[in-house]
N, C-alpha and C positions, 0 to 999 in steps of 0.2 A: 637686580635692576640694571646694574652697569653692564653685565654680560649681554642683556637684551638690547641696550642702547648701542653698544659697540657692534653688535651683530647687525643692527639696522644701518649703522654707518658703513659696514663692510658691504652691505647689499645696495648701498647708494640711496637709501630711503630718507636719511636725515643727515644733518651736518651740525657741527658746533660753530655757532656764529660768535666770533671773538671781536667783532667790530661794533658792538653795541655801545651805548653811552657809558662813559667812565672807563678807566683803564684797568680796574681790578677784575680778577676772575669771577667775582660775584656777579658781574654784569654779563657774563657769557650766557648765551641761550641756545637751546636745542631748537632747530628749525627743520621743517620738511623740505626735502629737495624737490626738484621738478617731478621726478618719478614718484616721490612720496606723496605729493599733492594729487597726482593723477590717480594713484591707488585709493587715497582717502576719498576722492570724489566718485569712486565706484566706476572706473572706466570699464569698457566692454572687453571681456576676455583679457584682463591685464596680466601679462606674463611676469611682471615684476612682483606679483602677488601669487606665487605658485600654489600655495595652499588654497587660496580662494578660487583660483583657476580650476584646480583639480576637483574641488568640492562642487563647483558648478557643473563640470563634466559629469561627475558621478550622479548628480541630481537629474540631469537632462538625458543622460545615456545610461539606462539601466542595464545591468548585467554586462558591463564593459569587460571585454576580454582582458585577462590578466597581463598578457604580453603587450597588448596595446597600451595599457596603463603604465606598464614599466617603461616602455620606450618614450611615451609622452612625458613621464616624469623626468627621464634623462634629458629630453629636449628642453624642458623648463629649467633644469639645473644648469645645463650648458648656457642657456640664454642669460641667466643671472650671473654666470661666471664670465660673461662677455665673450663666449666662444660661439660665435654666430654660425660659422660653418658647421660645427658639430650639432648645433641646434637643428638646422635644416636636415642634416643627414639623419639624425635620430627621429625627427618627425616623419621623414620619408619611410623609415623602417616601420614606424607605427601605422602609417597609412597603408603600406603594402600588407602588413599583417591583417589589418581590418578587412582589406579586400579579399585576402585568402580565406578568412573565416566566412565571409559572405559567399564567395564562390563555391566553397565546400558545401554550404547549406543549399545553394542552388543545385549543385550536382547531385545531391541526395534527394531532391524534391521530385514530384511527379509532374512538374511543369515541362511542356515541350521544349526540347533542346538540352535538358538536363543530362541525358546520357553522353552527348558529345562533350559537354563540359567536364564530366567525370573522366572521360577518356583523356582529355587534355591534361587534367590534374595528375593522372597516373603516369604521364610520360616522365621518365627518369630525369631528363634534362630540360624540362619545360621551364621557360623563364617567364618573368612577370609580363613582358610585352605580349608574348604568345597567349597567355591566359587572359589578359585584358581584351585582346582582339577577339578571342573566342567568345568571351562573355558578351561583348557588345554585339557580336553577330547573332548569338542565340537569344539575347533578350529583346532585340528589336521587334521580331514578329509578335511578341506577347506584351510589349510595352504598354499598350492601351489597357490591358487588364490589371495592371498594377495600381494600387491605391495611391492617391495623393501625389501623382506625378513622380514617384520614387525614382524612376529611371528616365526622366526627361533628358533630351539630348544636351541641353545647356549644362545641367548638373553633371552628366557623365563627362562632358568635355572639361569642365572645371576640375573634376576629380582627377582625370587623366593628366591635366596640366600640373596640378599640385604635385603628383608623384613624379612626373617627368622632371620638374624643377628640383625637387628635394632628393631624388634618387639617381636618376640618369645623369644629370648635369653636375650636381655638387657631390654626389656620392661616389664619383669615380675621379681618377687623377687627371682632371681636365685643366686645373689651375683656376677655375672659376672661384671668385670670392663672394662672400655673403656679408652684407652689412647689417647693422641693427634694425633698420627699417624693414629690410627684406625679411629677416627672421621673424620680426613682429607680425608682418602680414601673413606669413606662413602659419604662425600660431593662431592668428585670428580666423583664418579660413578653415583650419583643421577641424574644429568642433562641428561645423556644418557637414563636412565630409563624413566624420565619424558617426554622426546621427543618421545620415542617409544609409551608410553601410549597415548599421545596427538595425534600422527599420527594414531594410531588404532582407537581412538575415532572419529577423523575426517573422516576416511574411512567408519566406520560403519554408521555415521550420513549422509554422502553424498550418500552412497549406498541406504539407506532407502528413502531419499528425491527423488532420481532419479526414484525409483520405483513408488512413489506416485505422481510424477509430471504429 
């Protein structure tokens, strides 16, 4: 029990209130911190509750790529260690990996534009920006045929902005700092992005399987 309590103290979830009535240690009480109260109240995508966060990700995003989960776990661990720059960098790696999984599924599909995407993926020095530009160019003509607005421009722009912030700006030696609020926003946005990438991956995979069936 003591190990669990002091672990919660280390995570900033509880504190020992020594200012209660009376002067003896018998009057000290364990109380929830502000972060602890937020978690207890069931906040949305609460990164201070990494197990709960990951459980929800696994429930809502089936067949989550192992590397995406690994990088997302590292991002949550960094957040709870107050390493907010590392949080956003690892989140950017997770986001980029999710995009590459989706882009590979698109390249292997029978959807128009797939061969050009495959060619870009095969380039030895192709970088993320080139791949993203190619994907946006090839997906635009067929965007209307995708279900549930999976590739609507606003979503695509939001995804591009998330990766730009977490990879290009903070993942390189630019000196940019990331505070707790910014890292929290990144972790709140990320599940939406990962759901979209997983849904697109599934659509491209199923479409290809149907053609070859």
